[in-house]
MARKOL-949080 format. One line per field, with one value per residue (C-alpha): residue number from 1; residue in one letter; x, y, z. Coordinates in Angstrom, 2 decimals. Each point is the difference from the previous one (the first is absolute). Example, Ala and Ser with C-alpha at 12.3 -4.5 7.8 and 13.67 -1.06 7.14 Angstrom:
REM MARKOL-949080
n = [1	2]
res = [A	S]
c1 = [12.30	1.37]
c2 = [-4.50	3.44]
c3 = [7.80	-0.66]
//
This chain:
REM MARKOL-949080
n = [1	2	3	4	5	6	7	8	9	10	11	12	13	14	15	16	17	18	19	20	21	22	23	24	25	26	27	28	29	30	31	32	33	34	35	36	37	38	39	40	41	42	43	44	45	46	47	48	49	50	51	52	53	54	55	56	57	58	59	60	61	62	63	64	65	66	67	68	69	70	71	72	73	74	75	76	77	78	79	80	81	82	83	84	85	86	87	88	89	90	91	92	93	94	95	96	97	98	99	100	101	102	103	104	105	106	107	108	109	110	111	112	113	114	115	116	117	118	119	120	121	122	123	124	125	126	127	128	129	130	131	132	133	134	135	136	137	138	139	140	141	142	143	144	145	146	147	148	149	150	151	152	153	154	155	156	157	158	159	160	161	162	163	164	165	166	167	168	169	170	171	172	173	174	175	176	177	178	179	180	181	182	183	184	185	186	187	188	189	190	191	192	193	194	195	196	197	198	199	200	201	202	203	204	205	206	207	208	209	210	211	212	213	214	215	216	217	218	219	220	221	222	223	224	225	226	227	228	229	230	231	232	233	234	235	236	237	238	239	240	241	242	243	244	245	246	247	248	249	250	251	252	253	254	255	256	257	258	259	260	261	262	263	264	265	266	267	268	269	270	271	272	273	274	275	276	277	278	279	280	281	282	283	284	285	286	287	288	289	290	291	292	293	294	295	296	297	298	299	300	301	302	303	304	305	306	307	308	309	310	311	312	313	314	315	316	317	318	319	320	321	322	323	324	325	326	327	328	329	330	331	332	333	334	335	336	337	338	339	340	341	342	343	344	345	346	347	348	349	350	351	352	353	354	355	356	357	358	359	360	361	362	363	364	365	366	367	368	369	370	371	372	373	374	375	376	377	378	379	380	381	382	383	384	385	386	387	388	389	390	391	392	393	394	395	396	397	398	399	400	401	402	403	404	405	406	407	408	409	410	411	412	413	414	415	416	417	418	419	420	421	422	423	424	425	426	427	428	429	430]
res = [M	D	E	I	K	F	K	L	L	Q	D	A	D	L	K	N	K	T	V	L	V	R	V	D	H	N	V	V	K	K	G	L	I	H	D	P	Y	R	I	D	A	T	L	G	T	L	F	Y	I	M	A	K	G	G	K	L	I	L	M	T	H	V	G	R	P	K	N	K	K	T	G	Q	I	E	I	S	S	E	T	S	V	Q	P	I	V	D	Y	L	Y	A	K	L	H	I	K	F	G	V	P	E	F	E	A	D	E	N	K	G	I	T	S	I	S	T	S	I	N	H	L	I	R	D	L	K	D	N	K	I	D	G	I	Y	L	P	N	T	R	W	F	A	G	E	E	A	K	G	N	E	S	D	K	F	A	Y	Q	L	A	G	L	A	D	I	F	V	N	D	A	F	G	S	W	Q	A	H	A	S	T	V	G	I	T	K	Y	L	P	S	Y	A	G	F	L	M	Q	K	E	L	Q	N	L	D	R	I	Y	K	P	Q	R	P	F	V	A	V	V	A	G	A	K	F	D	T	K	V	D	S	L	T	A	L	L	K	E	A	D	Y	L	V	L	G	G	L	I	Y	N	A	Y	L	C	A	K	Y	G	F	E	I	K	G	I	D	P	E	E	V	N	Q	A	K	V	F	V	E	F	A	A	K	Y	P	D	K	L	I	E	L	P	Y	I	V	E	S	D	A	M	E	S	K	E	Q	G	K	Y	R	E	L	D	I	R	Q	L	P	K	G	S	K	L	Q	Y	V	L	D	I	A	K	T	S	F	Q	E	E	N	V	L	K	V	F	H	Q	A	H	T	I	F	V	N	A	V	M	G	Y	M	P	H	F	N	E	G	T	I	A	L	D	E	L	I	D	E	N	T	E	A	V	K	L	Y	G	G	G	D	T	M	Q	E	L	K	R	L	L	P	G	L	Y	I	L	A	L	D	N	P	K	Y	Y	I	F	T	G	G	G	A	V	L	K	A	I	Q	E	G	T	Y	I	G	L	E	P	V	K	A	L	C	Q	S	N	E]
c1 = [0.05	2.16	-1.61	-0.87	2.06	-1.25	-3.29	-2.29	-1.78	-3.39	0.55	0.56	-2.58	0.17	-3.02	0.97	3.68	2.68	1.76	3.51	0.49	3.38	-0.61	2.38	-1.22	3.50	-1.32	1.05	2.88	0.97	-3.37	-2.12	-1.83	0.66	-1.87	-2.40	-0.13	1.67	-2.43	-3.04	1.20	-0.38	-3.51	-1.70	1.89	-0.74	-3.74	-0.29	1.56	-2.33	-3.06	0.76	0.19	3.77	1.78	2.80	3.56	2.08	3.75	2.28	3.51	0.51	3.28	3.42	0.29	2.97	3.47	1.74	3.47	-0.67	-3.02	-1.76	-3.78	-1.39	-3.63	-1.53	-3.25	1.50	-0.26	-3.18	-3.13	-2.20	-0.59	-1.24	-2.35	-1.28	-0.53	-1.98	-2.22	-0.58	-0.77	-1.88	-0.93	1.82	1.76	3.32	1.75	3.81	1.75	2.98	3.00	3.11	3.03	3.74	1.81	2.05	-1.62	-3.60	-2.89	1.41	-3.26	-3.78	-1.02	-3.23	-1.27	-1.47	-2.52	-2.08	-0.41	-0.75	-2.80	-1.35	0.14	-1.97	-2.52	-0.44	1.24	2.48	-0.16	3.57	3.53	2.86	3.39	2.87	2.39	1.34	3.50	-0.15	0.23	3.49	-1.05	-1.50	3.22	2.05	1.14	-0.24	-1.47	-0.80	-2.04	-1.75	-0.85	-1.66	-1.89	-1.23	-1.16	-1.87	-1.67	-1.16	-2.25	-2.22	-1.62	0.81	2.68	-0.75	2.77	-1.29	3.36	1.34	2.36	1.69	2.04	2.88	0.17	-0.86	-1.75	-3.35	-0.02	1.74	0.73	-3.60	-1.21	1.66	-2.38	-3.44	-2.28	0.99	-1.93	0.53	-2.19	-1.87	2.62	2.79	-2.02	-0.64	3.66	1.15	-2.60	1.31	3.57	-1.11	-0.47	3.75	1.01	-2.19	-0.26	-1.82	2.86	1.74	0.84	1.75	1.50	1.06	2.12	1.71	1.57	2.77	2.28	1.19	0.92	-3.61	-1.37	2.63	-1.54	-3.51	1.38	1.84	-3.19	-2.02	2.54	-0.46	-3.80	-1.14	0.07	1.32	1.51	0.23	2.08	-0.31	1.14	3.44	0.31	-0.20	2.75	2.19	-0.75	1.07	3.23	0.72	-0.78	1.26	2.68	-1.78	0.75	-3.26	0.09	-1.40	0.28	1.92	2.85	-1.28	-3.36	1.84	1.81	-3.35	-1.33	2.99	-0.95	-3.54	1.25	2.01	-3.08	-2.21	2.33	-1.53	-3.37	1.03	-3.50	-1.81	1.43	-1.52	2.22	-1.56	2.40	-0.96	0.90	-0.24	3.25	-0.23	2.48	-2.13	-2.14	-2.18	-1.79	-0.66	1.06	0.06	3.55	1.24	-1.17	0.22	-1.03	2.77	0.02	2.12	0.74	1.86	2.12	3.58	1.10	1.33	-2.23	-0.28	-3.56	-1.68	-3.00	-2.24	-3.44	-2.58	-0.79	-1.02	-3.48	1.57	1.30	-3.59	-0.57	2.72	-1.42	1.34	-1.24	-3.48	-0.17	0.97	-2.66	-2.76	0.35	0.29	-2.73	1.31	1.88	1.49	1.17	1.97	1.56	0.25	2.25	1.16	1.25	-3.05	-1.63	1.48	0.92	-3.30	0.21	1.08	-2.57	-2.87	1.12	0.34	-3.44	-1.73	1.64	-1.09	-3.57	-0.06	0.02	-3.64	0.29	2.94	-0.23	1.84	1.40	1.42	2.25	-0.80	1.80	1.47	-1.26	-3.58	0.40	1.66	-2.71	-2.56	1.96	0.91	-3.01	-2.89	-2.61	1.86	0.52	-3.76	-0.72	2.55	-1.67	-3.20	1.34	0.35	2.94	1.93	1.10	1.92	1.92	0.40	3.69	2.41	2.93	-2.07	-0.80	3.68	0.90	-2.70	1.29	3.54	-1.14	-2.07	-2.90	-2.12	1.04	3.45	-1.46	0.75	-3.38	-1.86	2.24	-0.76	-3.75	0.50	2.09	-2.53	-2.53	2.13]
c2 = [-18.91	1.67	2.95	2.35	3.19	1.70	1.42	-2.16	1.14	-0.93	2.62	2.88	2.65	-0.16	2.02	2.69	-0.64	-0.47	-3.25	-0.77	-3.78	-1.68	-3.38	-2.68	-0.39	-0.92	-2.59	1.53	-1.57	1.58	1.72	-3.12	-1.34	-3.72	-0.47	2.61	-1.68	2.94	2.45	-2.12	-0.36	3.78	0.36	-0.35	3.05	2.03	-0.85	0.80	3.45	0.83	-1.39	2.22	3.10	0.24	1.16	-2.31	0.85	-3.15	-0.49	-2.99	-0.75	-2.09	-1.81	1.58	3.00	1.37	-1.16	-0.80	0.73	3.30	1.20	0.74	-0.50	-1.29	0.89	-2.43	-1.79	-3.19	1.41	2.06	-0.35	0.23	-3.79	0.05	2.91	-1.87	-3.17	1.85	1.56	-3.30	-1.86	2.61	2.78	2.43	2.75	1.30	3.05	-0.17	3.37	0.84	1.83	1.37	-2.20	0.60	-2.17	-1.73	0.76	-0.93	2.15	2.57	1.31	-0.24	3.04	1.98	-1.57	-2.75	2.53	-0.38	-3.73	0.59	2.38	-2.68	-2.51	2.26	0.73	-3.76	0.26	-2.77	-2.70	0.32	1.13	-2.44	1.66	-1.00	-2.73	1.28	-1.08	2.42	2.78	1.03	0.27	-3.49	-1.93	3.05	0.83	3.10	3.25	-1.31	-2.88	2.30	2.50	-2.68	-1.45	3.51	0.57	-3.32	0.95	3.25	-1.94	-1.59	0.11	-3.57	-2.58	-3.74	-2.59	-3.20	-1.02	-2.80	-1.18	3.43	-0.27	2.31	3.31	2.37	3.37	-1.49	-2.70	1.64	3.71	0.95	-1.21	3.05	2.34	-1.67	-1.99	-3.55	-3.27	-3.67	-1.28	-3.30	-1.94	1.26	-1.11	-3.43	-0.55	0.91	-2.32	-2.85	0.79	-1.04	-3.52	0.02	1.74	-2.35	-3.09	-3.21	-2.48	-1.75	3.08	-0.56	2.87	-0.29	2.84	0.40	2.93	1.32	1.61	-1.21	3.48	1.21	-3.09	-0.90	1.98	-1.36	-3.54	0.30	1.19	-2.84	-2.60	1.15	0.23	-2.76	-3.71	-0.73	2.10	-1.02	1.96	0.24	2.05	1.58	0.39	-3.80	-0.28	2.39	-2.02	-3.25	1.64	1.27	-3.27	-2.60	1.90	-0.31	2.45	0.87	2.05	3.50	0.12	3.07	-0.74	2.84	-1.78	-3.14	1.98	1.31	-3.57	-1.26	2.31	-1.39	-3.62	0.62	1.47	-2.86	-2.51	1.09	-1.33	-3.31	-1.45	3.10	0.50	-2.55	-0.60	-0.93	-2.64	-0.19	2.98	0.70	0.93	1.55	0.93	3.00	2.56	1.17	-3.27	-3.48	-2.35	-3.78	-1.23	3.37	-0.35	-2.76	-0.87	-0.24	-1.25	2.33	-2.90	-1.78	2.97	0.22	3.21	2.53	-1.23	2.52	0.28	1.77	2.23	-1.44	1.26	-2.01	-2.41	-3.41	-1.18	-3.16	2.22	0.49	-3.75	-0.56	-1.47	2.72	2.79	-1.55	-0.37	3.64	1.38	-2.48	0.66	3.79	2.19	3.26	0.30	3.26	0.06	2.76	-2.13	-0.85	-3.05	0.13	2.43	1.47	-0.63	-3.33	-1.79	-0.53	-3.54	0.95	2.78	-2.22	-2.88	2.34	1.61	-3.34	-1.47	2.99	-0.36	-3.66	1.27	1.05	1.02	2.40	3.78	0.87	3.49	1.00	3.00	2.32	0.84	-2.89	-2.59	1.03	0.46	-3.39	-1.74	1.57	-0.89	-3.59	-1.09	2.34	-2.25	-0.01	3.77	0.61	-2.38	1.78	3.40	-1.18	-2.64	1.20	-2.39	2.02	3.61	1.70	3.09	2.83	0.44	-2.85	2.35	1.89	-3.26	-0.98	3.47	-0.25	-3.47	1.38	2.88	-2.25	2.49	1.73	3.34	-0.85	0.90	3.72	0.96	-1.73	1.67	3.34	-0.66	-0.70	3.15	2.17	-1.09	1.02]
c3 = [25.57	2.65	1.74	-2.86	0.17	-3.15	-1.26	-2.14	-3.13	1.47	2.74	-2.45	-0.91	-3.80	-1.08	-2.52	0.76	-2.64	0.89	-1.24	-0.07	-0.40	-1.64	-1.26	-3.57	-1.18	-2.47	-3.33	-1.90	-3.32	-0.21	0.69	3.05	0.46	3.28	1.46	3.45	1.75	-1.60	0.85	3.61	0.53	-1.46	3.39	1.28	-3.12	-0.01	3.71	-0.42	-2.90	1.82	3.00	-2.21	-0.41	-3.17	-1.16	-0.97	-0.51	-0.26	-0.51	-1.18	-3.14	-0.63	0.46	-2.34	1.97	-1.04	3.30	-1.41	-1.79	1.98	-3.30	-0.07	-3.28	-0.71	-2.49	-0.86	1.47	3.55	-0.47	2.16	-3.11	-0.28	3.62	-0.75	-3.07	2.05	2.69	-2.65	-1.82	3.23	2.03	-2.45	2.27	-1.91	1.33	-1.33	-0.18	0.35	-2.19	1.43	-1.63	0.58	0.02	-2.54	2.72	3.35	-0.82	1.23	2.43	1.46	-0.03	-2.02	0.35	-3.24	2.18	1.37	-3.17	0.65	3.67	-1.05	-2.38	2.85	2.34	-2.78	-0.62	-3.58	0.81	2.70	1.19	-0.72	-0.50	0.43	-2.31	1.20	3.35	-1.04	-2.94	2.62	1.07	3.66	0.41	0.67	1.04	3.54	2.17	-1.32	-3.48	1.45	2.51	-2.74	-2.12	3.00	0.86	-3.58	0.04	3.28	-1.54	-2.37	2.67	3.43	1.06	-0.79	-0.14	-0.33	-1.60	-1.49	2.20	-2.75	-0.26	3.17	-0.92	1.83	-2.85	-0.10	-1.09	2.71	2.97	-0.52	-0.68	3.42	1.58	-1.83	-0.12	2.31	-0.94	0.04	-0.88	-2.85	0.10	-1.96	2.26	3.03	-1.53	-0.89	3.50	1.55	-2.14	1.05	3.47	-1.39	-0.67	3.22	2.07	-2.22	0.65	0.20	-1.64	-2.09	-3.36	-2.03	-3.66	-1.40	-3.36	-1.75	-2.18	2.56	3.38	1.26	-0.27	1.77	2.61	2.89	-0.57	-0.49	3.30	1.72	-1.56	1.04	3.59	-0.12	-2.37	0.77	-3.49	-2.78	-3.67	-2.54	-3.78	-2.97	-0.24	3.77	0.29	-2.63	2.02	3.13	-1.75	-1.16	3.50	1.77	-2.46	-1.90	-3.35	-2.79	-1.76	-3.19	0.42	3.79	1.17	2.48	2.18	0.24	1.10	2.70	1.27	-0.04	2.02	2.87	-0.16	-0.13	3.19	1.68	-1.25	1.67	3.32	-1.25	-1.63	-0.36	-1.23	-3.48	-2.38	-3.02	-3.33	-1.38	-3.68	-2.17	-3.74	-1.74	-3.46	-2.71	-1.02	1.81	-2.88	-0.69	1.37	-2.79	0.23	0.50	1.26	3.60	2.59	3.54	2.61	3.59	2.14	2.35	-2.80	-1.10	1.28	1.73	-2.49	-2.84	-2.84	-1.29	-2.89	0.75	2.74	-1.03	1.93	2.81	-1.39	0.97	1.50	2.82	1.11	0.08	2.63	3.19	2.32	-2.31	-0.28	3.79	0.64	-2.37	0.89	3.74	-0.23	1.48	-1.52	-3.30	-1.26	-3.64	-1.66	-2.67	-3.66	-0.06	-3.64	-2.60	-1.72	-2.39	-1.14	3.24	1.79	1.40	3.52	0.45	-1.17	2.25	3.00	-0.44	-0.57	3.11	2.09	-1.27	1.13	3.59	0.35	3.67	-0.14	-0.31	-3.23	-0.36	-3.38	-0.62	-2.87	-3.23	-1.97	2.51	-0.66	-3.77	-0.47	2.06	-2.34	-3.15	0.92	2.07	-0.89	1.62	3.30	-0.21	-0.42	2.89	2.19	-0.51	1.71	2.39	3.63	0.44	-2.61	0.07	-2.80	1.13	-2.50	0.84	0.69	0.64	2.57	1.83	0.12	1.29	2.68	1.01	0.18	2.24	2.26	0.06	-2.63	1.54	-1.39	-3.42	-0.41	-1.56	2.86	2.56	-1.70	0.32	3.71	0.54	-1.83	2.63	2.99]
//
């Protein structure tokens, strides 16, 4: 890791201190936990704090309860932290109290009221093992700007003696990740340290370095794709961004692809022309008449090399496995020394062929360092290839990040200090 510019958890005096920990336990969808990996990844930090005599207060965001258009915050069981609290109790027998605050019908929770003092007293009297705050995005100040954000950060700081950021995946500059560092001594947790150390394997890769990126929107990926095209030896695209790329380069019309996405892709295609040998195209795609299911006779494999310019296609929902049997594709993956994957190649959950073929091909290279982004990439690896997923958790050649978006942002910035919460940790140490 570059010269460390922030304080580490292991350097903190935790005895009899109340420690507010920002984690990324954003694993609840519609009230259920589908993969607890991000929770489990923080347990080392939580155990350490308790072993050193610290009192835990945890906080995380869950989902997107705020309507971007109206600004209204919806508080519901679907974005509650309760399933996380239940999981921690079932797994570790650690009991967390969850405070309840009055909420405005539209603005969410407007402040941390003194009612939390009862739980803090229970925590200090060892009647409970920790406090888990409600979803940070239920609070009006979390995603706000200016005074409202500062007020919430100041209220959070009033609950504790020390702040620990262990939420690598939560890279947005919010009150609970950035604002709070102005008001409390702030430290990086063990997971945060581990994630940043593994970023170095992308910043200073063993070459050849291959990056595989997929996604739904070109505009959210274009800057990181541009950075990867400069830094990686080879770049492979998948998902809807690959569809937009094909439209931009070959003039195809693919159903469901926004013209604005194609315009974004055209800019990228022009840039990619400067690196003609780096972008590896996957020639065989799966066209389907329907998105909701994969029915025999309603989908087909196409070779983009055989399609005339201007071809109008139905939905393109996967990369065919034959793409990963092409000689040039096999050579790129077999000879790689570092592979970074933030990609689900097909439209979940029915179009899985491309993702399975990609992951199996990567696994054939036993020498390469394989770095997987979080989120859907991780969940689909677990769903489609559970044996490989379990192997990857304990194999030093594999590392699974807890936040794929955070990795792409860090790649785009060219330094981990480009991540606002990490920068805030550094500045709190100045």
